[in-house]
C-alpha positions as CSV (number, residue, x, y, z in Angstrom):
1,M,0.3,-0.1,0.1
2,A,3.2,2.7,0.7
3,Q,4.8,1.7,-2.7
4,L,1.1,2.5,-4.0
5,L,0.3,5.6,-2.3
6,E,4.4,6.8,-3.5
7,N,3.6,6.3,-7.1
8,L,0.4,8.3,-7.2
9,P,1.0,11.5,-8.8
10,A,1.8,14.8,-6.0
11,G,-1.7,16.4,-5.0
12,L,-4.0,13.0,-5.7
13,V,-3.2,12.9,-1.8
14,W,-3.9,14.7,1.1
15,Q,-2.4,13.7,4.0
16,G,-3.9,14.9,7.7
17,S,-1.0,16.7,8.4
18,H,-1.9,19.4,5.3
19,L,-4.2,21.9,5.1
20,A,-6.9,20.0,2.0
21,R,-7.7,22.7,-0.9
22,P,-11.8,22.6,-0.3
23,P,-13.8,20.9,-3.4
24,G,-15.1,23.7,-5.6
25,G,-13.1,27.8,-5.9
26,I,-11.4,29.7,-3.3
27,L,-12.2,32.9,-2.4
28,P,-9.4,34.9,-0.7
29,T,-10.7,37.0,2.7
30,G,-8.7,40.5,2.2
31,F,-6.6,39.0,5.4
32,P,-3.8,37.5,4.2
33,V,-2.5,36.5,7.5
34,L,-6.0,34.4,7.7
35,D,-5.8,33.0,3.9
36,A,-2.4,31.5,5.5
37,E,-4.4,29.2,7.9
38,L,-7.8,28.1,5.8
39,P,-7.4,25.5,3.9
40,G,-6.6,26.7,-0.7
41,G,-5.6,30.0,1.4
42,G,-9.1,31.4,1.4
43,W,-13.2,31.1,2.0
44,P,-14.4,27.9,0.5
45,A,-16.6,29.0,-2.6
46,G,-19.3,26.0,-2.3
47,A,-19.6,25.8,1.9
48,L,-21.5,26.4,5.1
49,I,-18.8,28.5,6.5
50,E,-19.9,29.3,11.2
51,L,-18.7,32.0,12.7
52,L,-19.4,32.2,16.5
53,A,-19.3,34.9,18.6
54,E,-20.8,36.0,22.4
55,H,-23.0,38.3,20.8
56,P,-23.5,40.5,18.1
57,G,-21.0,43.1,17.0
58,V,-17.8,42.0,17.3
59,G,-16.6,42.8,14.0
60,E,-18.8,40.2,11.9
61,L,-19.2,42.0,9.2
62,S,-15.5,43.7,9.1
63,L,-14.6,40.3,8.4
64,L,-16.3,39.9,5.6
65,L,-16.4,43.3,4.1
66,P,-13.5,42.6,1.6
67,L,-15.6,39.5,-0.1
68,M,-18.8,41.7,0.3
69,R,-17.3,44.7,-1.5
70,K,-16.3,42.2,-4.1
71,A,-18.6,40.2,-4.6
72,G,-21.3,42.2,-4.6
73,A,-19.8,44.3,-7.5
74,E,-21.6,41.5,-10.0
75,R,-24.5,39.4,-7.5
76,W,-26.9,39.9,-4.7
77,I,-26.1,39.8,-1.3
78,A,-28.5,38.4,0.9
79,C,-28.9,39.1,4.7
80,I,-31.4,36.7,6.4
81,A,-33.1,37.8,9.8
82,P,-30.0,39.7,11.2
83,P,-30.8,40.4,15.1
84,L,-30.3,44.5,14.3
85,L,-30.0,46.8,10.7
86,P,-26.5,46.4,9.2
87,Y,-24.8,49.8,9.3
88,A,-25.3,51.2,5.8
89,P,-23.5,54.1,5.8
90,A,-20.1,52.5,6.8
91,L,-20.8,50.2,4.7
92,A,-21.6,52.1,1.7
93,A,-18.5,54.4,3.0
94,A,-16.2,51.0,2.3
95,G,-17.6,50.2,-1.3
96,V,-20.0,47.7,-0.4
97,P,-23.0,48.3,-3.4
98,L,-25.9,48.9,-1.1
99,Q,-28.0,48.0,-4.6
100,R,-27.1,44.8,-4.4
101,L,-27.8,44.6,-0.8
102,L,-31.0,42.1,0.1
103,L,-32.1,42.8,3.4
104,I,-34.8,39.9,4.4
105,Q,-36.8,39.9,7.6
106,P,-38.7,36.7,7.9
107,A,-41.2,36.3,9.9
108,S,-40.4,33.3,11.8
109,A,-37.1,31.0,12.8
110,A,-38.9,28.2,10.0
111,E,-39.0,30.9,7.3
112,A,-35.3,32.1,7.5
113,L,-34.0,28.9,7.5
114,W,-36.2,28.6,4.0
115,A,-34.9,31.8,3.0
116,A,-31.2,30.3,3.5
117,R,-31.9,27.6,1.6
118,Q,-33.6,29.0,-1.3
119,A,-30.7,32.5,-1.6
120,T,-28.0,30.0,-1.4
121,A,-29.7,27.4,-3.8
122,S,-31.0,29.8,-6.7
123,G,-27.2,30.7,-7.7
124,A,-28.5,34.6,-8.0
125,C,-26.3,35.4,-4.4
126,A,-22.3,35.6,-4.2
127,L,-22.9,35.3,-0.8
128,V,-25.3,35.0,2.0
129,L,-25.0,35.7,5.4
130,A,-27.7,34.5,7.9
131,W,-28.7,34.5,11.6
132,L,-31.0,31.5,12.4
133,A,-32.6,30.3,15.7
134,R,-30.7,26.8,16.6
135,P,-31.2,25.1,13.1
136,D,-31.0,21.3,13.9
137,T,-28.5,19.0,12.3
138,A,-30.5,17.9,9.8
139,A,-31.4,21.6,8.3
140,L,-27.3,22.4,8.7
141,R,-26.6,19.4,5.9
142,R,-29.5,21.1,4.1
143,L,-27.5,24.1,4.0
144,Q,-24.6,22.8,3.1
145,L,-26.0,20.8,0.6
146,A,-27.5,24.0,-1.3
147,A,-24.2,25.3,-0.3
148,E,-22.2,23.1,-2.3
149,E,-24.6,22.2,-5.0
150,S,-24.6,26.2,-5.8
151,A,-21.0,27.2,-5.0
152,T,-22.3,29.7,-2.8
153,P,-21.0,30.5,0.4
154,L,-23.3,30.7,3.2
155,F,-21.9,32.2,6.7
156,L,-24.1,31.1,9.3
157,F,-23.4,33.4,12.1
158,R,-24.1,31.6,15.7
159,T,-23.7,32.1,19.5
160,R,-19.7,30.5,21.1
161,D,-22.0,28.4,23.1
162,M,-22.8,26.2,19.8
163,A,-18.8,25.2,19.7
164,R,-20.2,22.4,21.8
165,H,-22.4,20.8,19.2
166,A,-21.8,18.9,16.2
167,S,-21.7,20.7,13.0
168,P,-21.5,19.2,8.7
169,A,-19.9,22.9,8.8
170,P,-16.4,22.3,6.9
171,L,-15.4,25.9,8.9
172,R,-16.1,26.8,11.7
173,L,-14.5,30.0,13.2
174,A,-15.1,31.7,16.6
175,L,-14.7,35.5,17.0
176,A,-13.8,37.7,19.5
177,P,-13.0,41.8,19.2
178,T,-9.5,42.9,20.3
179,T,-8.5,46.3,20.9
180,G,-8.6,47.6,17.0
181,G,-9.3,44.5,15.4
182,L,-10.5,40.5,16.0
183,R,-9.3,37.2,17.1
184,I,-10.4,34.4,15.6
185,D,-9.9,31.0,16.5
186,I,-10.6,28.1,14.3
187,L,-12.7,25.2,15.7
188,K,-12.7,23.3,12.3
189,R,-11.1,23.2,9.3
190,R,-9.8,20.7,6.6
191,G,-6.5,19.6,8.0
192,P,-5.3,19.6,11.1
193,P,-5.7,21.5,14.4
194,A,-4.9,25.2,14.4
195,A,-1.8,26.1,16.9
196,R,-2.7,29.3,17.5
197,P,-5.5,32.0,16.9
198,V,-5.4,34.5,14.2
199,L,-5.6,38.4,14.7
200,L,-6.5,41.3,12.8
201,S,-6.2,44.6,12.7
202,W,-8.5,47.0,11.2
203,R,-5.6,49.1,11.0
204,D,-3.1,46.8,9.1
205,D,-2.5,48.0,5.5
206,T,-2.2,44.6,4.6
207,A,-5.9,44.0,5.8
208,A,-8.7,44.8,3.9
209,T,-9.2,48.5,5.3
210,N,-7.9,51.2,2.9
211,D,-7.7,54.6,3.1
212,A,-11.5,55.1,2.9
213,C,-12.9,53.4,4.9
214,A,-10.4,52.7,7.4
215,G,-12.1,54.9,10.0
216,T,-14.8,52.7,9.7
217,A,-14.3,49.9,9.9
218,R,-14.8,49.4,13.5
219,R,-18.5,50.2,12.9
220,L,-19.1,47.6,10.2
221,A,-21.3,45.6,12.7
222,L,-24.7,45.5,13.5
223,V,-26.5,48.1,15.0
224,G,-29.8,49.2,16.3
């Protein structure tokens, strides 16, 4: 068996000690230090991605700003059931095309889940952001399947305590604010466990914030 593996072409064998490139495309996060820790070097283009935080407004939209700015120039960005309103002036100042932003507020948790799945499966959205009320494993699997089939990244925002529960999402990140930035703990990825957290600074020129939006980067969260 060892001899057989050695004779296979490079790239056909994935070793558990290496980061594995996810199926489908890769979307750069805009933060090189984060890309270096993600399989393939960025967000998986067709996957359910969980972002876990103690409460809304820790900087989760700042993290997605580079992707929103680029992807929104071509297709829709769907925001489903956000607990508070995104801060539109800061998003616009950062270059996110508000005319491409769909804000969907379903009347119930069941409708929110349905909307998230439909928006993801439609192929009309560059990315989908969803805040759902504790979907069960079966619902998460359906969301993951919709993301895979449509090659659409679905970002699911969940509370930090959900880290104790298993999930079919191939990428799970825990977020916590720091002074002028964000701490990211990689809870799950295809490959070896992360050895250390990723620390982002909104003032870092190598990050996604440019001169036009650096002053508002901290405010790119959810506000009342």
